[in-house]
C-alpha positions in Angstrom: 0.0 26.3 -71.1 -3.4 25.3 -70.9 -4.3 27.9 -73.7 -1.8 26.6 -76.0 -2.8 23.1 -75.2 -6.4 23.4 -75.8 -5.8 25.6 -78.9 -3.3 22.7 -80.3 -6.0 20.2 -79.8 -8.7 22.5 -81.4 -6.4 22.9 -84.2 -6.0 19.3 -84.5 -9.8 18.2 -84.4 -10.5 21.3 -86.7 -8.3 19.9 -89.5 -9.5 16.5 -89.2 -13.2 17.7 -89.4 -12.2 20.2 -92.2 -10.8 17.5 -94.1 -13.2 15.1 -93.9 -15.7 17.7 -94.9 -13.9 18.8 -98.2 -12.3 16.0 -99.2 -12.6 11.9 -97.8 -8.9 11.4 -98.6 -7.2 14.1 -96.8 -8.0 12.5 -93.7 -5.4 10.2 -94.4 -2.9 13.5 -93.9 -4.8 14.6 -91.0 -5.2 12.0 -88.6 -1.6 11.6 -88.2 -0.8 15.1 -88.3 -3.7 15.7 -85.7 -2.6 13.0 -83.5 1.4 14.3 -83.9 -0.2 17.6 -82.6 -1.7 16.4 -79.5 1.4 14.1 -78.6 3.8 17.1 -78.7 1.4 19.4 -76.9 1.0 16.7 -74.4 4.7 16.2 -74.0 5.6 20.0 -74.0 2.8 20.3 -70.9 4.7 17.4 -69.4 8.0 18.6 -69.3 6.5 22.0 -68.1 5.0 20.4 -65.1 8.1 18.5 -64.5 10.5 21.3 -64.4 7.7 22.8 -62.0 7.9 20.1 -59.7 11.7 20.1 -59.7 11.9 23.7 -58.8 9.8 23.1 -55.9 11.9 20.2 -54.7 14.9 22.3 -54.9 13.0 25.3 -52.8 12.5 22.9 -50.3 15.9 21.5 -50.2 17.2 24.9 -50.0 14.7 25.9 -47.1 15.6 23.0 -45.1 19.3 23.8 -45.3 19.0 27.3 -43.8 19.0 27.0 -40.1 17.4 29.6 -37.9 19.0 31.3 -34.8 16.9 32.1 -32.3 18.0 34.9 -29.7 17.1 34.7 -25.9 14.3 37.6 -26.5 13.0 35.1 -29.6 13.0 31.8 -27.1 11.2 34.3 -24.2 8.3 35.2 -26.8 8.0 31.6 -28.4 7.4 30.0 -24.9 
C-alpha cells in the first residue's frame, strides 16, 4: 500500500507543480484535486491498517479459545 500512497501523493504534487508552471490559474483546480487525492490515499491506508488489526485480534481470540490437552508424557517432559 505504501507504493500506492507515495504514488498518489507524488501525482498530486506533480499536478500542482505542473499547473503552476504552465498556467497559474489552473492551481485553483489542481490544489483541491491534489488535496482530495491525498485524503483518499490516507483513508484507504487507514482502512487497510484497521482491517489488519482486526484480523490479528480475531486470531488472538481464536488462539485463546483453543485449549491444549497435555498427556502424561508431555507433563513429564515439561517438568
